[in-house]
N, C-alpha and C positions, 0 to 999 in steps of 0.2 A: 304611450310613453311621452314624456315631456321633452322640452327643448334642450338640446346639447349643441354647443357650437361645433361647426365643422372642424375647426382646429383641434378642439378637445377630443372629438370622436376619432380623428385621424391619429392623434398622438396616443390615445388609449389603445386603438387597434394595433399600432406599432409596438406598444409595451406588451400587449398580450401575445403578439407574434414572437417577441423576444423571449417570452416564457413558454413558447411552443404551441400556442393555439393558432388555428387557421382563422384569423380575425381580420375584418375589413371595416372601414368606415362605410356606413350604409345610410342612404337617403331614402326614407320610407314614404316620402311625399309630404306635401303640405308644409314644407320647411322644417320637417322633423329629421334630425340627424341622430344616429346612434351607432352602436357597435354590433355588427353581425358576426356570428361565429358559426362556421361550418365544420362538419366532422373532418378529422384529419384526412388528407389525401383527396378530398373532393373539391369541386369547383367552388370558388368563393361565393357564387350566387346561389348555391344550394345551402341556404342558411337553416340551422336548426334552432338557433338562439338569437335573440335580438335584445340588446341591453340599452337602456337610456335612463333618464330620470323620471320617476313617477312620484308626484307629490313631494315628499320630503326626503326620499332616498333613491338610490340607483336600484333598478329592478330589471328583471328580464322576462321575456315571453318565450315560451317553448312552442316551436312551430312544427306542424306535420309536413308531409311530403308536398302538399299543395300550398304551403305557406299560411295555413290557417292557424290561429292561436289555439293551442290545446292545453296550455298550462302556464304557470307563472313561477318565477324565482324571485325571492326577496333577498336583499342584502341589508347590512346595517350602515352602509356608506351614505353619508349626507349628500343630497343632490347638489349642494353648493361646493362640494369638494373639487379641487383642481389637482389633487395629488394623484398622479398616475399610478403609483405603487399601491396606494390605499384603495383606489378604485379597482385595480387589477386583483388585489387580494380579496376584496369583497365579491367580485365576480367569480373567482376561483372557488371561494368558500360556498357560494350559492350553487355552483355546478356540482361541487362535491356533495353537498347536502341532497341535491336532486338524485345523484347516483346512489348515495347511501340509502335513501328511502325508496328507491325503485322508480322514482320519477313518474311520468305520465304514461 
């Protein structure tokens, strides 16, 4: 995942929480910030999804119980977007597509 500023990741996590997701700003090391999403009711450090920018768009990784990447989620949201609602809608659409197709 590409670079997202801490401020944008924090604001986006807040927007996703407002929409009902268990989202946190997550530092995955090496100066890379993103948005982690855990299943509802679980600890925020039990992430199942990690979103950030990948090349030209926002994208997500699907994580297993050990934190290994086992799949991906694409969005149509430009990586340069700063619009929290647009990014949130893209993430929600990506998660819905994953659920619809049976995911990983």
